[in-house]
Structures are given as structure tokens and as C-alpha cells.
RODRENZA-49592 format. One line per field, with one value per residue (C-alpha): x, y, z; residue number from 0. Coordinates in nm, 2 decimals, decimal comma, padded with zeros to 4 digits, m for minus. Layout:
% RODRENZA-49592
px c(X:...)
py c(Y:...)
pz c(Z:...)
k c(NUM:...)
This chain:
% RODRENZA-49592
px c(00,01:00,12:00,01:00,00:m00,02:m00,15:m00,33:m00,61:m00,39:m00,22:00,09:m00,07:m00,37:m00,11:00,09:m00,22:m00,33:m00,03:00,01:m00,34:m00,28:00,02:m00,23:m00,08:m00,28:m00,31:m00,44:m00,47:m00,47:m00,71:m00,84:m01,21:m01,40:m01,53:m01,39:m01,42:m01,64:m01,47:m01,12:m01,29:m01,47:m01,13:m00,99:m00,80:m00,87:m00,93:m00,80:m00,92:m00,66:m00,58:m00,21:m00,18:m00,29:00,03:m00,12:m00,37:m00,11:00,09:m00,18:m00,25:00,15:00,16:m00,01:00,21:00,49:00,58:00,48:00,47:00,51:00,40:00,40:00,10:00,11:m00,01:m00,28:m00,13:m00,29:m00,09:00,27:00,36:00,72:00,60:00,28:00,44:00,73:00,46:00,30:00,63:00,70:00,39:00,47:00,83:00,70:00,44:00,68:00,89:00,84:00,65:00,77:00,76:01,01:01,04:00,96:00,95:00,98:00,83:01,05:01,18:01,46:01,54:01,53:01,83:01,85:01,70:01,37:01,17:01,25:00,90:00,89:01,29:01,38:01,08:01,11:01,53:01,46:01,21:01,46:01,72:01,49:01,35:01,73:01,78:01,51:01,62:01,41:01,52:01,41:01,42:01,37:01,19:01,32:01,10:01,12:00,85:00,53:00,32:00,04:00,14:m00,03:m00,35:m00,50:m00,48:m00,67:m01,01:m00,79:m00,62:m00,96:m01,10:m00,84:m00,57:m00,28:m00,04:00,12:00,50:00,75:01,03:01,16:00,94:01,19:01,39:01,37:01,37:01,28:00,90:00,73:00,40:00,24:00,16:00,55:00,62:00,33:00,48:00,84:00,70:00,53:00,84:01,04:00,78:00,74:01,12:01,37:01,68:01,68:01,85:01,85:01,80:01,61:01,53:01,29:01,17:00,99:01,10:01,27:01,31:01,01:00,97:00,69:00,63:00,63:00,35:00,14:00,20:00,07:m00,25:m00,29:m00,26:m00,53:m00,77:m00,71:m00,69:m00,37:m00,23:00,05:00,30:00,28:00,62:00,59:00,89:01,10:01,01:00,63:00,68:00,58:00,29:00,16:00,17:m00,03:m00,27:m00,38:m00,44:m00,08:m00,04:00,27:00,49:00,40:00,43:00,79:00,88:00,75:00,93:01,26:01,20:01,12:01,43:01,62:01,43:01,52:01,90:01,91:01,68:01,94:02,21:02,03:02,12:02,08:01,87:02,18:02,11:01,76:01,53:01,35:00,93:00,71:00,45:00,52:00,39:00,13:00,01:m00,03:m00,22:m00,43:m00,53:m00,62:m00,81:m01,04:m01,10:m01,25)
py c(m00,02:00,34:00,62:00,98:01,27:01,61:01,35:01,59:01,88:01,93:01,71:01,47:01,40:01,36:01,12:00,92:00,89:00,79:00,49:00,39:00,38:00,15:m00,08:00,00:00,00:00,38:00,53:00,91:01,09:01,41:01,62:01,55:01,32:01,54:01,41:01,07:00,90:01,09:00,90:00,57:00,56:00,55:00,25:00,46:00,42:00,75:00,77:01,10:01,25:01,58:01,64:01,77:01,43:01,22:00,92:00,90:00,93:00,70:00,40:00,52:00,53:00,13:00,00:00,15:00,01:00,37:00,68:01,04:01,33:01,66:01,92:02,17:02,52:02,71:02,92:03,27:03,46:03,27:03,30:03,05:02,92:02,82:02,66:02,45:02,34:02,21:01,98:01,86:01,76:01,58:01,38:01,30:01,16:00,93:00,77:00,66:00,27:00,18:m00,10:00,14:00,05:00,37:00,75:01,01:01,39:01,65:01,96:02,26:02,36:02,63:02,42:02,55:02,64:02,93:03,03:03,31:03,23:03,08:02,69:02,68:02,65:02,43:02,18:02,16:02,06:01,81:01,66:01,63:01,48:01,21:01,14:01,03:00,79:00,40:00,42:00,42:00,77:01,01:01,37:01,60:01,94:02,10:02,41:02,68:02,55:02,66:02,60:02,91:03,09:02,95:03,15:03,48:03,32:03,52:03,88:03,75:03,72:04,05:04,31:04,13:04,16:03,92:03,98:03,90:03,92:03,85:04,05:04,02:03,87:03,64:03,29:03,02:02,66:02,58:02,28:02,12:01,90:01,62:01,59:01,61:01,32:01,11:01,13:01,08:00,75:00,62:00,70:00,54:00,19:00,17:00,12:00,17:00,55:00,87:01,04:01,39:01,46:01,82:01,84:02,11:02,17:02,08:02,41:02,77:03,01:03,39:03,56:03,72:03,35:03,31:03,60:03,49:03,13:03,31:03,52:03,25:03,02:03,30:03,49:03,81:04,06:03,97:04,22:04,15:04,38:04,34:04,43:04,64:04,49:04,71:04,67:04,30:04,27:04,49:04,30:03,98:04,15:04,27:03,94:03,77:03,72:03,77:04,04:03,73:03,54:03,82:03,89:03,51:03,50:03,82:03,66:03,36:03,56:03,75:03,42:03,27:03,57:03,56:03,17:03,24:03,52:03,23:02,96:03,01:02,61:02,31:02,09:01,86:01,86:01,59:01,75:01,70:01,65:01,92:02,27:02,57:02,65:02,30:02,38:02,70:02,57:02,29:02,52:02,75:02,46:02,35:02,67)
pz c(00,02:m00,11:00,17:00,06:00,24:00,08:m00,15:m00,28:m00,39:m00,71:m00,65:m00,41:m00,66:m00,97:m00,78:m00,67:m01,07:m01,17:m00,88:m00,98:m01,34:m01,28:m01,07:m00,72:m00,40:m00,27:00,05:00,03:00,38:00,40:00,69:00,54:00,37:00,11:m00,20:m00,08:m00,32:m00,63:m00,52:m00,42:m00,76:m00,91:m00,67:m00,37:m00,01:00,18:00,54:00,75:00,98:01,08:01,01:01,39:01,51:01,51:01,67:01,41:01,12:01,27:01,28:00,91:00,82:00,97:00,70:00,43:00,23:00,12:00,22:00,06:00,25:00,18:00,44:00,37:00,33:00,64:00,68:00,55:00,87:01,12:01,18:00,91:00,98:01,34:01,20:00,91:01,16:01,41:01,06:00,95:01,34:01,34:01,03:01,14:01,48:01,31:01,07:01,36:01,46:01,12:00,87:00,54:00,29:00,13:00,22:m00,05:00,07:m00,15:m00,08:m00,29:m00,50:m00,27:00,05:00,27:00,67:00,78:01,02:00,84:00,50:00,42:00,32:00,27:00,59:00,70:00,42:00,47:00,81:00,72:00,47:00,74:01,01:00,77:00,69:01,04:01,05:00,94:00,64:00,25:00,13:m00,18:m00,15:m00,45:m00,50:m00,75:m00,94:m00,87:m00,94:m01,28:m01,06:m00,84:m01,13:m01,15:m00,87:m01,06:m01,37:m01,30:m01,25:m01,56:m01,72:m01,57:m01,64:m01,84:m01,59:m01,45:m01,12:m01,07:m00,79:m01,04:m01,35:m01,64:m01,88:m01,59:m01,70:m01,41:m01,33:m01,35:m01,32:m01,36:m01,08:m01,28:m01,37:m01,01:m00,93:m01,21:m01,05:m00,71:m00,81:m00,99:m00,69:m00,45:m00,67:m00,69:m00,41:m00,53:m00,63:m00,57:m00,28:m00,43:m00,73:m00,86:m01,14:m01,36:m01,70:m02,07:m02,02:m01,86:m01,85:m01,76:m01,62:m01,97:m02,10:m01,85:m01,97:m02,32:m02,26:m02,07:m02,35:m02,61:m02,41:m02,34:m02,70:m02,50:m02,46:m02,12:m01,95:m01,68:m01,38:m01,20:m00,80:m00,69:m00,42:m00,16:m00,20:m00,17:00,21:00,19:m00,16:00,06:00,35:00,10:m00,03:00,34:00,50:00,85:00,93:01,04:00,73:00,45:00,60:00,57:00,20:00,14:00,26:00,05:m00,23:m00,23:m00,18:m00,51:m00,71:m00,64:m00,70:m01,03:m01,15:m01,15:m01,30:m01,69:m01,82:m01,73:m01,62:m01,33:m01,35:m01,41:m01,72:m01,68:m02,02:m01,98:m02,12:m01,95:m02,25:m02,19:m01,85:m01,88:m02,15:m01,93:m01,66:m01,87:m02,02:m01,69:m01,60)
k c(0:1:2:3:4:5:6:7:8:9:10:11:12:13:14:15:16:17:18:19:20:21:22:23:24:25:26:27:28:29:30:31:32:33:34:35:36:37:38:39:40:41:42:43:44:45:46:47:48:49:50:51:52:53:54:55:56:57:58:59:60:61:62:63:64:65:66:67:68:69:70:71:72:73:74:75:76:77:78:79:80:81:82:83:84:85:86:87:88:89:90:91:92:93:94:95:96:97:98:99:100:101:102:103:104:105:106:107:108:109:110:111:112:113:114:115:116:117:118:119:120:121:122:123:124:125:126:127:128:129:130:131:132:133:134:135:136:137:138:139:140:141:142:143:144:145:146:147:148:149:150:151:152:153:154:155:156:157:158:159:160:161:162:163:164:165:166:167:168:169:170:171:172:173:174:175:176:177:178:179:180:181:182:183:184:185:186:187:188:189:190:191:192:193:194:195:196:197:198:199:200:201:202:203:204:205:206:207:208:209:210:211:212:213:214:215:216:217:218:219:220:221:222:223:224:225:226:227:228:229:230:231:232:233:234:235:236:237:238:239:240:241:242:243:244:245:246:247:248:249:250:251:252:253:254:255:256:257:258:259:260:261:262:263:264:265:266:267:268:269:270:271:272:273:274:275:276:277:278:279:280:281:282:283:284:285:286)
């Protein structure tokens, strides 16, 4: 049995679909039974548990041959680094004293030590803590999710404007969640795999490329509006982040920008198959 945390999100859903297509048995952990019928109709099982309930998670994990660990993003109105460290700690504790044969961790390309740096510090610590356990493991460090642009679709339709925290023409690694799910499925089904796996799409893309993809899919002109660095924190707060969360994500964005400015080629990455245009077309068609 393959156990998937975050199984109803972009990556988790893609992973579950990939495993089911391969004829594998899948259990999706969800905090709600809302989507249970949809997944049971596809052949998966649903286990309802709160991520803070370490005991319940442990009981589910004990039934797994492989486990996919995805630490969910915290409510942006909270102290996000604090809350995400709590959920990560619950996941790691729940893994202890199980008979799991493989753990696959969803991390991020920018994972590194630090506290108020968004997901980067939290996921780096999650990587390190899983590595201290006695199980074989693989870590996935994906580039910027193409799906991070999805929530802007209503505004793009209305005013033809794409908001970006990065320079319009800066090309950097982006990847479709479906490609991450396919990679995670391969890692879960095979024991002899690399411990660190970085993945991005078929090529590097910029915010202007994203705008062009939306423009083509919607048959309307879409412009890029770049948020100046001195307005990053205020912008995060304006879209619902707490002050602590906004400060943390501002620091993470600054680190990302520095890393992206140094990324000039695609060497050293696993390449996904889904292009940016294909991802945007699928998004628009589904809405």
C-alpha cells in the first residue's frame, strides 16, 4: 500500500493518479471525507486524519509500504514558519516505528537552513529529519510550480494583467505538478533511487512567457505587472498574509530571485514533459 499525505492537492492528486494507473494500491490521507467518493470510484482508499493528530497518522503510516510526505502550507494569516514546523514535526514523529520500505519527501528547489524564509527553511529541516530515520528515502526538489500562477486566472480574465514578484524576462525553472506526481510515483515504486531529485519543466520560463501562455489560451492580451521589491511585504499582506507570514515570504522571494538570477541552463535537473502552454491551456479549459 502506498500512503499519500496531501493527496487531494495538485501534486498529491497527480501522484495518486499515476500510482492507480500503474495498478498500485493507494491510500490518500485527507482531513475531510469531502472528496472520498471521487477517489474511491477511482480505486483509492481514503483515510481521514488531521495532520496535527500524530497518533492517527502513525496508525495509518503503519499500513504503508511507501509513504509520500508533503507538508501542507500554513494558513497565511498565521505565523507560517511556526505552524509549518509543527505539522512537519507531527509527520516525522508519525513515521517512527513503522515498517515502511520507502519515504518520498516533497521539498523545494530552494531548501536551505534558516527560519523566516518561508518554506525553504521548514522543508530543509524536514529533509534532514527524515534522513535521520532508518528508512530508505528520496527527496524531490521541484522548481517553481506552474500552478502557482493558477489563482491569478480570474484577475487575468478581468483586467488582462499578470502579477509577478520576479523581473518579467527572467527565465527560471518551473514545473507542472503532474510531472512531479509522475516522478514521485516512480520513486515510491522503486527502492533503488537517488536520494536527491531536482525537477523542472522542459525548459526555463519567465513571467512574460506565462503572460503569453495565458494570452494564447484566452485569446486576449495579457501584460505583466512586476511588483517592486520594496512593495513585496505590503503586497503579501494585502492578499491575506499575517505580518509574520508576509515577512517570511518576502525573505523567501528574495532568496528565490538570487537563485533564479544564477540559473542559466537546465543541467542537473530531471526534465518534466509538460510545457507551460500545456499547463495553462488545461487550466483555462477546466475553468
